[in-house]
C-alpha positions, 0 to 999 in steps of 0.5 A, a space after each residue: 213115160 206114163 199117162 195119168 188121169 187127174 180128177 178134182 176141181 180146177 185148183 186141185 188138178 192144178 196143184 197135182 200138175 204142179 207137183 208132178 215130177 218131169 215135164 208136162 207136155 199136153 193137157 186135155 181140158 173139157 170146157 162146157 159151153 154156156 147154153 145161149 138163146 141161139 143154141 138149138 133146143 133139144 127135141 122133146 120126144 124121140 119122134 121129133 129127133 127122128 123127124 129131124 134126121 130124115 133128110 140125112 137118112 139113106 133111102 136105098 130100096 134094094 138093100 138086104 139089111 137082115 142079120 144074116 146078110 150083114 154078117 155074111 162075107 161078100 165076094 171081095 171081102 
């Protein structure tokens, strides 16, 4: 079995699929959702983006996140 990537318009891809030999079992389709008024706006600045993410940040005080500490194996590793 081989996988193929088909590109083009909907009609071109449909024609390519129809002309394939064998069985087509699956297809991945990307559908872009229309932007509506209920869609949250994209932050205008990077500062706004980080401000929005603050509630999801980790706030540990005793963490060594230096490059050396990140790449050094711990006892159980």
